[in-house]
C-alpha positions in Angstrom: 9.0 7.2 -105.8 9.1 5.1 -102.6 11.4 6.3 -99.6 13.4 4.1 -97.4 11.5 3.7 -94.1 14.3 5.3 -92.1 13.8 8.4 -93.8 10.1 9.0 -93.2 10.4 10.2 -89.6 12.9 13.1 -90.6 11.0 13.8 -93.8 7.6 14.3 -91.7 9.5 16.6 -89.1 10.8 18.7 -91.9 7.5 19.1 -93.6 5.8 20.1 -90.3 8.5 22.4 -89.9 7.9 24.1 -93.2 4.2 24.0 -92.5 4.6 25.9 -89.4 6.6 28.6 -90.9 4.1 29.2 -93.6 1.2 29.0 -91.2 2.9 31.6 -88.9 3.8 33.8 -91.8 0.0 34.0 -93.1 -1.2 37.5 -92.5 -4.6 36.5 -91.3 -6.2 33.2 -89.8 -8.1 32.6 -93.2 -4.9 32.6 -94.8 -3.4 30.3 -92.6 -6.3 28.0 -93.0 -5.5 28.3 -96.7 -2.0 27.1 -96.2 -3.3 24.1 -94.0 -5.8 23.2 -96.7 -3.2 23.1 -99.4 -0.9 21.3 -97.1 -3.4 18.8 -96.4 -4.5 18.4 -100.2 -0.6 17.5 -100.9 -0.6 15.2 -97.8 -3.6 13.2 -98.3 -3.6 13.0 -102.1 -0.3 11.4 -101.8 -1.0 9.3 -98.6 -4.3 7.6 -99.9 -3.6 7.3 -103.5 -3.7 3.8 -103.1 -7.5 4.0 -102.9 -7.6 4.9 -106.4 -6.0 1.4 -107.2 -8.8 -0.3 -105.0 -11.5 1.5 -106.8 -10.3 1.1 -110.3 -8.3 -2.0 -110.5 -10.5 -4.0 -108.0 -13.7 -2.4 -107.8 -13.7 -1.8 -111.6 -14.7 1.9 -111.4 -14.0 4.1 -114.0 -10.7 5.9 -113.9 -12.3 9.6 -113.8 -14.6 8.6 -111.0 -11.9 6.7 -108.9 -9.7 9.8 -109.3 -12.6 12.1 -108.3 -13.3 9.9 -105.3 -9.8 10.1 -103.9 -9.8 13.8 -104.4 -13.0 14.3 -102.7 -11.9 12.4 -99.7 -8.5 14.1 -99.6 -10.4 17.6 -99.7 -12.6 16.6 -96.9 -9.5 15.4 -94.7 -7.7 18.6 -95.6 -10.2 20.5 -93.6 -8.5 19.1 -90.5 -5.1 20.5 -91.2 -6.6 23.8 -92.4 -8.5 23.8 -88.8 -5.1 23.1 -87.3 -3.4 26.0 -89.1 -6.1 28.5 -88.4 -6.1 27.6 -84.8 -2.4 27.8 -84.6 -2.3 31.2 -86.2 -5.2 32.5 -84.0 -3.8 31.1 -80.7 -0.3 32.6 -81.5 -1.5 36.0 -81.9 0.3 37.1 -78.7 3.6 36.0 -80.2 3.2 36.6 -83.9 1.7 40.0 -83.6 3.4 41.4 -80.9 5.3 44.8 -81.3 7.8 46.3 -78.7 6.0 49.1 -77.0 6.9 52.7 -77.9 9.2 54.3 -75.5 8.4 57.7 -74.0 10.4 60.6 -75.5 13.6 61.1 -73.8 13.8 57.8 -72.4 16.0 54.8 -73.5 17.3 54.9 -77.0 14.0 54.4 -78.9 15.0 51.2 -80.5 12.8 48.3 -80.2 14.4 45.2 -78.4 16.2 42.8 -80.6 14.3 40.0 -78.8 11.2 40.6 -80.8 9.6 38.1 -81.2 10.0 38.0 -77.6 11.7 35.0 -75.8 8.6 33.1 -75.1 7.7 33.1 -78.7 9.3 29.9 -79.5 7.8 27.7 -76.6 4.4 29.4 -77.1 4.3 29.0 -80.8 5.5 25.4 -80.7 3.2 24.4 -78.0 0.2 26.0 -79.3 0.9 24.7 -83.1 1.5 21.1 -81.8 -1.6 21.1 -79.6 -3.7 22.4 -82.5 -2.4 19.8 -84.9 -2.7 16.9 -82.3 -6.4 17.9 -81.5 -7.1 18.2 -85.1 -5.6 14.6 -85.8 -7.9 13.3 -82.8 -10.9 15.0 -84.3 -10.2 13.4 -87.6 -9.9 10.1 -86.0 -13.4 10.3 -84.2 -15.6 12.3 -86.3 -18.2 10.6 -88.4 -16.6 7.4 -87.1 -13.1 8.6 -87.9 -10.4 8.1 -90.5 -7.1 8.1 -88.6 -4.9 7.2 -91.5 -1.7 9.0 -92.0 -1.8 10.2 -88.1 1.6 12.0 -87.7 2.5 9.6 -85.0 2.5 6.5 -87.5 5.6 8.0 -89.3 7.5 7.4 -86.2 7.3 3.8 -85.8 11.1 3.2 -86.5 12.2 6.6 -85.8 13.7 8.3 -82.7 10.5 9.3 -81.2 9.1 5.8 -81.1 10.1 5.4 -77.5 7.2 7.6 -76.4 4.6 5.3 -77.8 4.3 3.2 -74.8 3.9 6.1 -72.6 1.8 8.3 -74.7 0.2 6.2 -77.6 0.0 7.4 -81.1 -1.5 10.9 -80.1 1.2 11.3 -77.8 3.8 10.6 -80.3 2.1 12.8 -82.8 2.3 15.5 -80.2 5.9 14.9 -79.5 6.9 15.0 -83.4 4.9 18.0 -84.2 6.3 19.8 -81.0 9.6 18.7 -82.2 9.2 20.1 -85.7 7.4 23.3 -84.4 10.4 24.0 -82.0 12.9 23.8 -85.0 10.5 26.2 -86.9 10.3 28.7 -84.1 14.1 28.5 -83.9 14.4 29.3 -87.5 12.0 32.2 -87.2 13.8 33.6 -84.3 17.2 33.3 -86.1 15.5 35.0 -89.4 13.6 37.9 -87.7 15.3 41.1 -88.8 16.9 43.0 -86.0 15.8 46.8 -85.7 18.4 49.1 -87.2 20.3 50.6 -84.1 19.9 54.1 -83.3 22.4 56.3 -81.6 22.7 54.6 -78.0 21.9 56.7 -74.8 25.0 56.5 -72.2 22.3 55.5 -69.7 20.5 52.8 -71.6 21.5 49.3 -71.2 22.3 47.3 -74.2 19.6 45.3 -75.6 19.7 41.5 -75.0 20.4 39.2 -77.9 18.4 36.4 -79.6 21.0 33.9 -78.9 19.8 32.1 -75.8 16.2 32.0 -77.1 17.4 30.7 -80.4 19.3 27.9 -78.9 16.6 26.8 -76.4 14.1 25.8 -79.0 16.5 23.2 -80.8 17.9 22.1 -77.6 14.3 21.2 -76.6 13.7 19.4 -79.8 17.0 17.5 -79.3 15.7 16.7 -76.0 12.5 15.2 -76.8 14.3 13.0 -79.6 16.9 11.7 -77.0 14.4 10.8 -74.4 12.5 8.9 -77.1 15.5 6.9 -78.2 16.3 6.3 -74.4 12.9 4.9 -73.7 13.2 2.5 -76.6 16.3 1.3 -75.0 14.8 0.5 -71.6 
């Protein structure tokens, strides 16, 4: 079903935020790659479905062969989201696999900090994931002469991030878009991270910091990216 043009930027941001959560939640890099492959298959089978019409209706190719051609091309293109997801999961290990250090007996209250994942997780995860995705987009656009169709930046031609285009180009807009969505996903992850069960506090132990500031910083940064994009378009 066709969607109105104004909805496409927001749909792309929402889809990528879900992609980030699934890739980060994968137990291993290989499973993260499987997430990226599945995401890519859905993305490209939908986005390049017009090739079926070109092959079947205009080139008079048999329907099964035309459908197989689209599926094979989509499967190849899906290797790039798989690479991006695997790279994001591997590079994000310092933040995804971190655990609070064990405290020596008799010190503190023995309770893990409520900031796990730690405060730097939102920025670290968002930046590594956005960089991995944008790098995969660039590679897809140049490898074997390239197939840059459905670059993430193209969804924002009429969106709030289009003001970045004169400054950064399509790959810069793709980076801004994926970073915006990844920041939202990181804030979502921080909000949903279970806090450790409190133990009996020690009178000398300070109260653990909360996740409020870290959870609020990521959506604020995402809003700033959108605001700068809108402002740049008005200059």
